[in-house]
C-alpha positions as CSV (number, residue, x, y, z in Angstrom):
1,M,-35.6,5.7,-8.1
2,T,-33.6,3.4,-7.0
3,E,-30.3,4.4,-6.9
4,H,-27.2,2.2,-8.4
5,P,-24.9,0.3,-5.6
6,G,-21.9,1.3,-8.1
7,N,-22.5,5.1,-6.8
8,D,-22.0,4.0,-3.8
9,T,-18.4,2.8,-4.2
10,I,-17.4,5.9,-6.2
11,S,-19.3,8.1,-3.6
12,L,-16.6,6.7,-0.8
13,G,-13.9,6.3,-3.3
14,Q,-14.1,10.5,-3.1
15,R,-14.5,10.4,0.5
16,L,-11.9,8.2,0.9
17,T,-9.7,10.7,-0.8
18,E,-10.5,14.2,0.4
19,E,-11.4,13.5,3.7
20,V,-8.9,11.1,4.3
21,L,-6.1,10.8,2.0
22,L,-5.7,14.7,1.8
23,P,-5.8,15.7,5.1
24,L,-3.0,12.5,5.7
25,K,-0.5,14.7,2.7
26,N,-0.8,18.0,4.5
27,A,0.1,16.4,7.8
28,F,3.0,14.5,6.3
29,V,4.8,16.9,4.2
30,G,6.9,15.3,1.2
31,K,5.0,11.8,2.2
32,D,2.6,12.3,-1.4
33,E,3.5,9.1,-3.1
34,I,3.1,7.1,-0.2
35,V,0.3,7.8,0.7
36,D,-1.7,7.7,-2.5
37,L,-0.2,3.7,-2.7
38,M,-1.0,3.4,0.3
39,G,-5.1,4.9,-0.4
40,V,-5.0,1.8,-3.9
41,C,-3.8,-0.7,-1.7
42,L,-6.6,-0.4,0.4
43,V,-9.1,-0.1,-1.6
44,A,-7.3,-3.2,-3.4
45,G,-7.1,-4.7,-0.3
46,E,-3.4,-4.9,-0.7
47,N,-0.1,-4.9,0.7
48,L,2.7,-1.8,0.3
49,F,6.2,-2.4,1.4
50,L,8.2,1.0,2.2
51,L,12.4,0.8,1.5
52,G,14.0,3.5,3.9
53,P,15.9,4.3,7.3
54,P,14.2,4.3,10.6
55,G,12.8,7.7,11.5
56,T,10.6,9.0,8.1
57,A,7.4,8.4,9.8
58,K,6.7,5.1,7.9
59,S,4.7,3.6,11.4
60,A,3.8,7.2,12.1
61,L,2.0,7.2,8.5
62,V,0.2,4.3,9.5
63,R,-1.7,4.9,13.4
64,E,-2.6,8.6,11.7
65,L,-4.6,6.7,8.8
66,A,-6.0,4.2,11.1
67,T,-7.7,7.2,13.3
68,R,-9.1,8.2,10.2
69,L,-10.5,5.8,9.9
70,D,-11.7,4.7,13.2
71,G,-9.5,1.3,13.0
72,E,-7.4,-0.6,15.4
73,V,-3.5,-1.2,14.6
74,F,-1.0,-3.2,15.4
75,D,2.2,-1.8,14.7
76,Y,5.4,-3.6,16.0
77,L,9.4,-4.4,15.3
78,L,10.5,-7.9,14.5
79,T,14.2,-9.1,15.5
80,R,15.4,-11.9,14.4
81,F,14.2,-13.4,17.9
82,T,10.7,-12.1,17.6
83,E,8.0,-15.2,18.5
84,P,4.7,-16.1,18.1
85,N,3.3,-14.8,21.3
86,E,4.8,-11.4,20.9
87,L,2.6,-11.2,16.9
88,F,-0.4,-13.2,17.8
89,G,-1.3,-13.7,21.1
90,P,-0.3,-16.4,24.0
91,F,-2.1,-19.4,24.4
92,D,-5.7,-18.6,26.5
93,I,-4.7,-19.6,30.1
94,R,-8.3,-20.5,30.8
95,K,-9.2,-22.5,27.8
96,L,-5.6,-24.4,28.3
97,R,-6.8,-26.0,31.6
98,E,-9.8,-26.8,30.1
99,G,-7.7,-29.1,28.0
100,E,-7.9,-26.4,24.4
101,L,-5.2,-24.8,22.7
102,V,-7.0,-21.3,21.7
103,T,-5.1,-17.6,21.1
104,N,-5.8,-14.8,23.6
105,T,-5.8,-12.5,20.8
106,E,-6.8,-9.7,22.4
107,G,-4.7,-6.2,21.1
108,M,-2.6,-8.7,18.7
109,L,-2.3,-8.7,14.9
110,P,-5.3,-10.5,14.8
111,E,-7.6,-7.9,15.9
112,A,-6.3,-5.0,14.0
113,S,-7.3,-3.4,11.5
114,F,-4.2,-1.5,9.7
115,V,-0.8,-3.6,10.9
116,F,2.3,-2.1,11.3
117,L,5.6,-4.4,11.0
118,D,9.0,-2.6,11.0
119,E,12.3,-4.5,10.1
120,L,10.0,-6.5,8.0
121,L,12.8,-9.2,7.2
122,N,14.6,-10.3,10.3
123,A,10.8,-12.5,10.3
124,N,12.4,-15.8,10.9
125,S,11.2,-19.8,10.6
126,A,9.1,-20.1,13.3
127,I,5.9,-17.0,12.1
128,L,7.3,-17.1,8.9
129,N,4.9,-19.2,7.8
130,S,2.0,-17.6,10.1
131,L,2.8,-14.2,8.4
132,L,2.1,-15.7,5.0
133,M,-1.4,-17.0,5.7
134,V,-1.9,-13.2,7.4
135,L,-0.9,-11.4,4.1
136,N,-1.8,-13.9,1.3
137,E,-5.0,-15.0,3.0
138,R,-6.0,-12.7,5.7
139,V,-6.0,-15.9,8.0
140,F,-5.0,-17.0,11.2
141,R,-3.4,-20.1,11.8
142,R,-2.1,-22.0,14.6
143,G,-3.0,-25.9,15.4
144,R,-6.3,-27.0,14.2
145,E,-7.5,-22.9,15.8
146,M,-8.3,-21.3,12.2
147,R,-10.1,-17.6,12.4
148,R,-11.0,-15.0,9.2
149,L,-9.2,-11.4,9.8
150,P,-10.4,-8.1,10.3
151,T,-6.8,-7.4,8.7
152,L,-7.9,-3.7,5.5
153,M,-4.1,-3.6,5.0
154,V,-0.4,-4.8,6.7
155,V,2.2,-2.7,5.6
156,G,6.0,-3.7,5.8
157,A,8.4,-1.6,6.7
158,S,12.8,-2.4,6.1
159,N,15.9,-0.9,5.4
160,R,17.5,-3.6,2.8
161,L,15.1,-6.0,0.4
162,P,15.4,-9.8,0.8
163,E,18.9,-11.8,0.0
164,D,17.0,-15.2,0.4
165,D,14.4,-17.4,-1.5
166,A,12.2,-17.7,2.2
167,L,12.2,-13.9,2.8
168,G,11.4,-13.4,-1.2
169,A,8.5,-15.4,-0.5
170,L,7.6,-12.6,2.1
171,F,8.4,-9.6,0.2
172,D,6.6,-11.0,-3.0
173,R,3.2,-11.1,-0.4
174,F,3.8,-7.0,-0.9
175,L,2.7,-5.8,-4.7
176,L,3.4,-2.9,-4.2
177,R,6.9,-1.3,-3.2
178,V,8.0,2.8,-2.4
179,S,11.0,3.9,-1.1
180,C,10.5,6.5,2.4
181,D,13.6,8.9,2.4
182,N,14.1,12.3,4.5
183,V,12.2,14.8,3.2
184,P,14.7,17.3,1.0
185,Q,16.5,19.7,2.5
186,E,14.2,22.4,0.8
187,Q,11.5,20.2,2.6
188,L,12.6,20.7,5.8
189,F,11.2,23.8,7.2
190,A,8.0,22.5,6.4
191,V,8.1,19.2,7.9
192,L,9.3,20.5,10.8
193,G,6.2,22.8,11.3
194,A,3.9,20.0,10.4
195,G,5.8,17.4,12.4
196,W,5.0,20.6,15.5
197,Q,1.7,20.2,14.5
198,L,1.1,16.6,14.9
199,D,2.9,16.5,17.9
200,T,1.1,19.3,20.1
201,R,-2.7,18.3,19.2
202,V,-4.6,18.6,22.1
203,Q,-7.6,16.4,20.3
204,V,-7.0,13.3,18.1
205,M,-8.5,13.9,14.8
206,P,-12.1,12.6,14.9
207,P,-12.6,10.0,12.2
208,T,-14.1,11.0,9.2
209,M,-14.6,7.3,7.7
210,H,-15.4,3.9,9.4
211,V,-13.6,0.8,8.9
212,D,-17.2,-0.9,7.7
213,E,-17.3,1.9,5.0
214,I,-13.7,0.9,3.1
215,R,-14.7,-2.9,3.1
216,A,-17.6,-1.9,1.1
217,L,-15.0,0.2,-0.8
218,Q,-13.1,-3.5,-1.3
219,A,-15.9,-5.3,-2.0
220,G,-17.2,-2.3,-5.0
221,I,-13.7,-3.2,-6.6
222,S,-15.7,-6.2,-9.0
223,S,-17.7,-3.9,-9.6
224,V,-15.2,-1.5,-12.6
225,D,-15.3,-2.5,-15.8
226,L,-11.6,-3.5,-16.7
227,S,-11.9,-4.2,-21.1
228,H,-11.0,-0.3,-21.7
229,V,-7.5,-0.8,-20.4
230,L,-7.1,-4.8,-21.0
231,P,-4.9,-4.9,-24.0
232,A,-2.2,-2.0,-22.8
233,Y,-2.3,-3.7,-19.7
234,L,-1.4,-6.7,-21.5
235,E,0.7,-5.6,-23.7
236,L,2.6,-3.3,-20.9
237,V,3.5,-6.7,-18.8
238,H,4.9,-8.8,-22.2
239,R,7.4,-5.8,-22.3
240,L,7.8,-5.6,-18.5
241,R,9.0,-9.8,-18.7
242,H,10.8,-9.2,-21.9
243,A,12.6,-6.3,-19.9
244,G,13.9,-9.0,-17.4
245,I,10.9,-8.0,-14.5
246,P,9.8,-11.2,-13.8
247,I,6.1,-10.9,-12.5
248,S,3.7,-14.0,-12.2
249,D,0.6,-14.6,-13.6
250,R,-0.2,-14.4,-10.4
251,R,1.2,-11.1,-9.8
252,A,0.0,-10.2,-12.9
253,V,-4.2,-11.0,-11.9
254,K,-3.3,-9.4,-8.7
255,F,-2.0,-5.7,-10.2
256,Q,-5.6,-5.7,-12.2
257,R,-6.8,-4.8,-8.6
258,L,-4.6,-2.1,-8.2
259,L,-6.5,-0.5,-11.7
260,A,-9.5,-1.1,-10.9
261,A,-8.9,0.8,-7.3
262,S,-7.0,3.5,-9.3
263,A,-10.3,4.2,-11.0
264,L,-12.2,4.1,-7.9
265,L,-10.2,6.7,-6.3
266,C,-11.0,8.8,-9.1
267,G,-14.7,8.5,-8.6
268,R,-14.5,5.7,-11.9
269,Q,-16.2,3.0,-12.1
270,V,-14.1,2.1,-16.0
271,A,-9.9,1.8,-15.3
272,H,-8.1,3.6,-18.9
273,T,-5.0,3.3,-19.1
274,S,-3.6,6.3,-16.9
275,D,-4.3,4.1,-14.3
276,L,-1.6,1.8,-15.3
277,W,0.7,4.6,-12.8
278,V,0.9,1.5,-10.7
279,L,2.6,-0.1,-12.2
280,R,5.6,1.2,-11.1
281,Y,5.8,0.4,-7.6
282,I,6.4,-3.4,-8.7
283,W,10.3,-3.4,-8.7
284,D,12.4,-6.1,-7.0
285,T,15.2,-4.1,-6.7
286,E,16.7,-0.7,-7.2
287,E,18.0,-0.6,-10.3
288,Q,14.1,-1.8,-12.0
289,Q,12.9,1.4,-11.4
290,E,14.2,3.0,-14.0
291,V,12.4,0.8,-16.1
292,L,9.8,0.9,-15.3
293,A,8.9,4.6,-15.1
294,S,10.2,4.7,-18.4
295,L,8.1,1.9,-19.5
296,V,5.3,2.7,-18.1
297,Q,4.7,6.0,-18.6
298,D,5.0,5.2,-21.9
299,A,2.2,2.4,-22.2
300,I,-0.2,5.9,-20.7
301,E,1.5,7.9,-22.8
302,K,0.3,6.9,-26.7
303,S,-2.7,5.4,-25.4
304,D,-5.1,7.8,-26.6
305,Q,-8.3,6.3,-25.5
306,P,-11.2,8.9,-24.0
307,I,-11.3,9.1,-20.6
308,D,-15.1,10.0,-18.9
309,G,-13.7,10.5,-15.7
310,A,-10.9,11.9,-13.8
311,K,-7.1,11.3,-14.4
312,H,-4.4,9.8,-11.1
313,A,-2.3,12.1,-9.9
314,R,0.3,9.8,-10.1
315,C,-0.2,9.2,-14.2
316,A,1.4,12.3,-14.9
317,G,5.2,10.6,-14.5
318,H,7.8,10.7,-12.6
319,E,9.9,13.6,-11.7
320,T,13.3,14.7,-13.4
321,P,15.0,11.5,-13.5
322,S,18.9,11.0,-11.1
323,A,21.5,11.1,-13.4
324,E,23.3,9.9,-10.4
325,V,21.2,6.1,-10.6
326,L,21.0,6.0,-14.5
327,A,24.9,5.2,-14.3
328,F,24.8,2.6,-12.1
329,D,22.3,1.3,-13.7
330,L,24.4,1.7,-16.9
331,E,27.4,0.7,-14.6
332,R,25.7,-2.9,-14.0
333,I,24.3,-3.4,-17.3
334,S,28.4,-3.3,-18.8
335,G,29.2,-5.6,-15.6
336,R,26.9,-7.7,-16.9
337,M,28.2,-7.4,-20.3
338,K,31.3,-8.9,-19.2
339,I,30.5,-12.4,-18.7
340,A,32.2,-14.9,-20.7
341,D,28.0,-17.3,-20.7
342,L,25.7,-14.7,-21.0
343,S,23.1,-16.6,-23.1
344,P,21.6,-15.0,-25.9
345,T,17.4,-14.3,-23.5
346,E,20.0,-12.1,-21.5
347,R,21.5,-10.6,-23.3
348,S,17.9,-9.4,-25.2
349,Y,17.1,-8.9,-22.1
350,L,20.2,-6.1,-21.3
351,R,19.7,-5.3,-24.8
352,D,16.0,-3.6,-24.5
353,Q,17.1,-2.5,-20.8
354,L,19.9,-0.5,-22.5
355,G,17.3,1.5,-25.0
356,V,15.2,2.3,-21.7
357,L,18.1,3.9,-20.5
358,A,18.8,5.8,-23.1
359,A,15.7,7.0,-23.7
360,R,15.6,8.6,-19.6
361,C,18.6,10.2,-20.2
362,Q,17.7,12.1,-22.6
363,W,15.2,14.0,-19.8
364,V,18.3,14.6,-17.5
365,G,18.7,19.0,-17.2
366,D,21.9,19.1,-16.4
367,E,23.9,19.1,-20.0
368,Q,27.2,17.7,-18.6
369,Q,25.9,15.5,-17.5
370,R,23.5,13.9,-19.9
371,T,26.3,14.0,-21.9
372,F,28.4,12.4,-19.8
373,L,26.1,9.1,-19.7
374,D,25.3,10.0,-23.4
375,V,29.0,8.7,-23.7
376,Q,28.6,4.9,-21.5
377,I,25.9,4.5,-23.7
378,E,27.6,5.3,-26.7
379,Q,29.7,2.6,-25.8
380,L,27.6,0.3,-24.8
381,W,25.7,-0.4,-27.6
382,K,29.3,-0.6,-29.8
383,V,29.9,-3.7,-27.1
384,F,26.7,-4.9,-28.4
385,E,27.4,-4.2,-31.9
386,E,30.6,-7.0,-30.8
387,A,28.5,-9.7,-28.3
388,S,26.2,-10.3,-32.0
């Protein structure tokens, strides 16, 4: 009896989870969330953006992932003066003498399976167009020279978010975004132990999977049945747009790959509303994170669909919301409402966001903080009533 090809895809997804992602979580304390997102992006063939300060193990995570998959990694720190040669390689002198412009890419980005670009938003105009093609099409083009790249995933990192349109286009190519900070104080002891083991290990861990198996897994994305999740997904996209979170049609289409990747990593070929958890990480600004978390969790929890298989651990929801973050978001809404020429549509967006934040405030554990936030919310509701 011939085995169904979908069974091979499910088997590869489960192996990636058990043999690569779980050991990676054990090696990097406090980075479970990032490892889970790396796994989803890897299966979906998409890119991940890490927001955070230096020294938080961002490049080490990518290098270790590449090692466990027997893949080549290209790791580079961008500056405002980075030239194309530094990323893609110089022209081949031997070919140049023969009148041909051919790039010598040995050891450079075009030959890597995994790419980590630190301080991504330092990218200048000289490399921007080439990077956009790498991120979006997995293609390297230089003059008349063009080649397909073996890149499985690109991880970009920065300690800031883009402030101009050119860098916004670059940022847009990273479907998922996540904060990467120093671990909480209570986890520091475990970090020291795990870090010491990584630094002093005598032998590098042998690869447990191969990049070719990841490519087979990426090819299996098309076999995932999305029909069961589409109604909830469409409703969620509409709600997010109405809450003022921009989602282009192009990104809405690509997000489906992330839903399918989540299903495969759970051993399923049918996507479920629980896979909508990935949409918590599509924010453009930090203040959107709380709104996204609430709306996505609401979409997951109100589903009564039966599920044949496991749910992803991330679908259970975020930790207790930060009172400080909620206060900041409420202050931002208050500031926006003071603008005299605010349109009715913008007021409607802000009203929806206030409703989401009001619901999130009830999850704050500290009673004094919760009371303070409730007073702020009540005052804002009065502002909306007076403006209507």
